[in-house]
Each structure stands twice: as structure tokens, then as C-alpha cells.
N, C-alpha and C positions, 0 to 999 in steps of 0.2 A: 618532534622537530629535528632531533639529531638523525633519526632514520631518514627523513626527507632530505636532509643535507647530504647524507651519504649517497643516496640515490642520484641526486643532481650531480654530485662530484664524479660518480662513476660514468654517468652519461656524457659529461663534458670533457673528461680528461682522457689522455692516451688514446686518441682515435686510431693510431697505428696498431694498437693491440688487437683491434677488431679483425685484422687480417688473418688471425689465427682461426676464426670461425668462417666457414663458407657462407658467402653472402646470399646464395640462392640454394634451392634444393628442397627436399621434402620437409626438413625440420623448419625451414623458414616459412613455407606455406602453411604448415600445420600450426605454428605458433600464431601467425597473423589471423588465420581463419578461426582458431579456437578463441582467441581474444575477442575478435569481432562478434562471433556468435554469442559468447557469454555476456558481453556488454549489451548486446541487443536484447537478450532475455532479461538482463538485470534492469534495463530501463522499464520493461513492462512490469516486472515484479515491484519496482519502486513505485510505478504509477498505481498499481493495485493497492499497495500498502498506504500510500497517501490518500487515495480515494476512499479507502475503508475508514481511515481516520476522520475524514470530513463527513462521511456518512454517519459514523457513530456520534459525532458531535451534533450533526443536524437532527438526527432522530432523538437524541437525548434532550436537546433544547426544545424541539417542537412538542414532544409528548410531555415534557415536564411542565410546560406552561398551560396545558389545556386539560380539561376533564369533561366527562359527559354524565348527565343524569338521565337514566332510562326510566320512563313512566309506563307502567303496565296497570291498567284499570279497566273496568267495564265501560262501555261506550258512553253511558250517561254521566260517568264520573271523570272522564278523561280531562275535560276542560278545567274542572274544579281542581283536580290534582295538579295540572300544569300551572295554574295560577298560584297554588300554594307553594309549589317548588320555586317559582320565580320570586315570590315574596320572601321565602327563606334565603335564597341566594343573594338577594339585594341587601340583606341585613347581615350577611356573613362576613366577618373580617377576612381579608386575604383574597376575596373574589373581586376581580376588576370589572368583568362584564359577564352577562348571562343572557342568552337569547334562545327562544324556542325555534328549532329548525323547522322551516315550513315544508309542506308536502312536496313541492317541486325539487327541493334540495335532497329530500329523502329518496325521491324517485331517481335523481341523478346518481346517488350513492348506490342504489340497488340495480341500476341499469346494466352495468357490466356483467352481472350474474343472471338477471331475469329478462334482459332485453328491453327495448324502448316501449313506451306506452303502458307501463305497469300501472294498474289502477290502485294507487296507494290508498286513496280514500275509502275503498271498499274492502281493504284487507285489515285483519286484526293486528296491525303492527303497533309496537309501542311508540310513544312520542319521545323525542330526544331533545334535551336541553344542553346546549354547548356553553361552557363557561371557561373563562381565562383567569389565571391567577395573577396577583400582583407580584412584584419581585420578592416580597417577604414571604409569599406562600400562604397557604391556608391549613387549618387543622382538619384533615380529612375525616378522622374518627369522630370529632365533634359534629361535623356536618352530617355524617351518616346518622348520628343519634337524633339530630334535629329533623332530618327528613323522615325518619321512622315515626316520629311523633306527629308531624304536620301532614305528611303525604306518605301513607304506608305503602303505596304502590311504586314509590320512587327508589331507585338503586343508583348509588354513586359509583362511577368507574373512573378512577384517577389515572388509568393507563399504566399502572405500575407493572401489572402482569404482562403487558405488551412491551413496555419500554425495556425492561431488564434483559429479556432474551435477545432482542434486536441489538441493543448496544453491546451485549456480550459477544454475539456472533460477529458483529463488525470488528470488535477488538481482536478477536481470534483471527479473523481474516487479515487484519493488519499485521499481526504477529507472524502469520504464515508468509506474508509477503517478504518481511525482513529475513525470515528463516530461509526463504528461497534464495535471496541475495547471498546469504552466507554459503549455501550449498553451491551456488554458481561460482563463487570465488574459490571454494575448495576444488571444484572440478577443473577450473582453469589452472590452478596451481598444479594439479596432477598432470594435466596435459602438457604444460610447459616443462615440468620435471621430466616427463618421458621424452620430450623433444630434446632437452638438454642432454639427457643420458645418451640418446641416439647420436647427437652431434659429437659428444666427447668420445664415444666408442668409435665413430667413423674417423676421427682425427687422432687416434691413439699413436700412430707412427709420428705424426707431426709433433705431438706433445713430447714424445721421447727425444726427438731431435732438438726441440726447444730446451729441454732439460740439459742436454749435452752441451749446448752453447751457453748455459748459465741462467736460463729463465727460471724464475721461481714459480711455485704452484700458485701463489697469490696473484702474480701477473697473468698467468694463463687463465685462472678462474675469473679474473676481472674482465678479460676479453670476452669470455662467454656470457658473463652476467650483463655486460654492456650491450652486446648485440641482442640478446633475448629480451632484455628490458625495453629496448627501443622497439623491437618487433611487437611486443605486447602493448606498448603505449600507442603505436600506430594502429594496430588492429582494434584496440578498444575505442580509440577515437572514431574510427570508421563505424563500428557497431553502435556506439552511442548516438552518433549523428543520424544513422538510419533508424534507430529506435525512436528518437525524438520526432523525426519526420512521420513515422508510422503512427505514433501517439497523437500527433497534431491532426492526422487525417481521420481520427475516430469521431463518431457523432458527438455533438455537444450535449451537455446536460440539459434536461428539461423536466418539467413536472410529470410528463407522461412516461418518459423512458426510465426515469429513476436512476438506479445505480449503474446499469449497463451503459447508458449514454453519458455518464459522468466519470468514466474511467479515463483519467488523464491528469494533466498538470494544470494548476491554476496559479496565476500571479508568480510569486517568488518561487513556487515549486519547480519552475523550469530550470532553476539553478542547481537543483539537486543532481540531475544526471551528469553535470559537468565534473562531479567528483569521481566518476567511474574510471576515466582514463588514468588519472594519477593513482587510484587504488589498484588498478590492473598492473600498472608499472611497479608498484610496491610489492604486489603478490609475485610478479615475475622476478623481481630482484632477489627476494629471499628464497624463492623456490629454486632458481637457477644457482644461486650461491651455495645453497645446501647441497644440491645435486653435484655441482662441479667439484667442490672440495671432497665430497664422499667418493666420487669416481676417480679423482686424481690420486687419492690415497691408495686406490686399488690398482693403479697402473704402475708397473715397475719396469 
């Protein structure tokens, strides 16, 4: 809070001090462009991170509530095994529903790989039973033991081996998004520092004259800090607005597109990019202040 108060005070006070810094030129354009570009990229990195978090939660919740029993048996025993599995599942604590997946649904599941019109009924495919768990969950090991005794050809797949890698990958992708935002901030700080150094070096004679008339280094540094902070704030606001418009134009999430069409903001997530311009201003404030005081100590 104190840092924010200092930044606001510098932006609001002593506007005449900004005349020390040239209002236009290479450093002005570089600061505004770099701030806008970094904010634009940060919006996409933030969208990636938030979308990855939603994806991890959705995959984890969806796979945690469902399981599948695969039945492999000779053709004459398939129906008996399926009936035995359904009977076991109906009396298993923690199982909310259980149903035998019909041939048309299995055909729809295999169609993306084998094409339409697959003769499922003529192929030696296992039968699948889909079950959903209650909020309290079920004892998977106990259910496996019951299935082994009642239906030897049945195998329970609680999706653990699928769920963990997917959730872990989505979590790492989310971490990568936030790491990208940190690197973007560091890059912007470096660019603004270079711009401030260039502006200070170009105005070395002006700084010497100001010192002769009694100006203190703190007053001179504050002039550069104020101007570069305002430039970074304006550029970041432009880049953030452009990034939000670009994200809004991305395809919406649907069941067919999955993750790539869900890369965006939802609901209150749209408020997150609004923190980027103030953060950019804070980065510019401290980067310029450090650069200005360091360069002023070297000017004699």
C-alpha cells in the first residue's frame, strides 16, 4: 500500500518537473511500445494460466466421479458376465449409478478412429459398464475383489492412471503461464531501464545546469520517474485493451474443441487483466528510479 501511495504521489505532484525529460523522441516511443507489447503478451499468458486452471479442475472433477468396468469374456458368457457385474455394482456402497454402454454409444466412441459404420456387433470388443460414484466415493480395491469373484472377466478402471497425468500437465501449464507473466515483467523493466538510461545520458548537460541552479538529484530523478511511469501506464493500458479484445475474439469453449477453444476469460476472470496497467506502472516506477539514481551518481 505504501508503494502504491508513493507511485500515485509521484504521478500527481510537481508536473513542472517533467519538463526536464523530453516529451517525445526515441525513448518515449520505446517505453510506450514495450509497455504495450508486454501487456498484450501478459494478457494471453494470463488467459492461458486461468484456462489451464479451469481445465485441471474440470478434468479432475469429471474423471474423479466416474469409472468404467471392462468385461472380456467368450461370446456365450458375455451377457452373463455383464449381468453379474451390474448386480455387484448395484449392491456396492459408494456407487450411485451403473449402466451397460449400448452398441451405438460404443460405435460413436470408436468412430473418430475407425470411421463411421463400424460393425461393433461383429467385432470381439469388450463390453463396457459406466458407473458414477456418490459424493462419499467407493472402495475401489474392495470392488475389484468382488468383481474377481463374481465376474472373472471384469476389470475396474477408476481412471486414476488417466486423471493424474492430465491434472498434473494442466497444473504445470498454469504455472508456466504465471512464469511467463513474471518474465514479461522482467523484460519490460529491462527495456524501461535502458530507455531511462538513454534519456538521462542525452540530457546530461541539462542535468548539470539544473545542479548549478540548485536542483537536487532527488528532484531530477523524480522528473524522469514521473514521465516514464506515465508512459508505461499509458502503453500498458493500450496493450491490455488490445489483448482483451483479441481474447474476446477467440472461439468459445465447446465439447468438441476442448482446451483450444476454451482459451479465454470467463465471468470474473475478465477483471484480472485490469491489474496489468498498475503493475506496469509499478515496474516502471522502480526501474526508472533505480536507473535514474544510479546514472545521476555517475554524472559529475
